N, C-alpha and C positions, 0 to 999 in steps of 0.2 A: 535506561537507554532511550533515546528519541528516535523515531523512525518516521520517515515520509514513504509511504508505499506509493508507487507508480500506479497508474490506473490498471495496467495488466496484472500486477502482483495483488492488488486489492481485489481484483474480480477472481483471480485463480483462488485466493484463499477463501472468499465468500462462496464460491460455488463448488470448488474441487477439493477444498481444504489443503493437505499436502504441507509443505514447508511454510508456504504462506499463511495458510490458515493456522499453523502453530505460532506464527506472529502475531496474528490478530487473536486468538487465544490468550497469548502472553498479555496482550493490551488489555483484554478482559479481566484477567487476573491482577492487573496492576503491575506487571513486571517490566512493561515497556509502556512508553507514551507515544501513540500515533499522532502525527502532525500532519495537518493539510490546510489548504486554502479554499476559498470558496470556488474559484475556476476550477481547481482540481476536483472538488466534489461535485461540481456541475457536469464536468467532463465524465465522472464515473456514473452519475444518474443516467446521463445519454446513453452511455455504451451499455449499461445493463438493460436497457430497454431496447436493444437491437434484437432483431427476430432470430439470430443465431443463439441467443442466450434464453430464450423463452422456455425451452423444453429443459434445459438443466435446471433452471430455477424452479419450474414446476415441479420437477421431481423432488426438490428439497421441501416441498410443501409449502412454500411462503411465497408471498406476493412482491414483485419488484420493489414497491414502494417500502414495504417493510424491511427488506434485506438492507435497501439504501439507508432507510431511517436509522436502522441499528447501528450501521456502520459510521453514518454521520454524527450520531450521538457519542459514540466512542471517542472521535478524534478530537484532538484541540486545534481549533481553528486560528490561523495566525495570517497576518497580511503578508502578501508576497514581498520579498525584498527586491529592491532595485539593484540588479546585478550588473547594470552599466553596458547593457548588450548582451548578445547571445554567448552563452557559455560553450556550446558545442556547435559543430557546423550544422547539424539537424536536430532542431529542439525537439522533435517528435521521435527521434530514434534513441531508444534507451542505450543501444550498444555504443553510440557516441559518447553518452555520460559515462557510461561504465569504463571506456577506454582512458577518462580522464583519472580515474581512480580516487580522486578528491577535488574540492574546490573550497576556496577560504577556509582550509582546515576541517573540512566536513567530508567523511568518507563516503564513496558512491560505491555500493556493493550489492550483490545478488542477494536474494532471499536466505540461500544455504549460507552464506558468509554472515549474514546477520544473526541466523539462529545459532551458528558456531560460536560468534562472539558473545551472544546472550547466555549460551551454556558455559563457556568458559568464565564468564563473570558470575556463576553461580545461579542464574535465573533459568534453569532448566524447565521445559515444558514438555509434555508428552500428549499425544493425541492417540 
């Protein structure tokens, strides 16, 4: 299974683990392939450097750069597709994308649903 994690999901998985963290663990174990683009990675790197994440990242005992570099090394980078215009009303609103359900045959789901699909396909992970 190939997954694109939005920035919020990636941050949640990197800092607070939970289900998003299980998806990242599944990628580390080779059970899923995480996909990203250079602009998405740049956004993640910038958001990880925000003051509000400084303390939670420090509690992990890692530097922001190391956390980002580890994630960036894990993902397969692809060129963003030309979608011919906006897909949703608000490109920065995940709920707008989730409301679509899918686009061009690609499912748009929350992390819990992605994990359920992974488990049902026999790719169970535990944290």
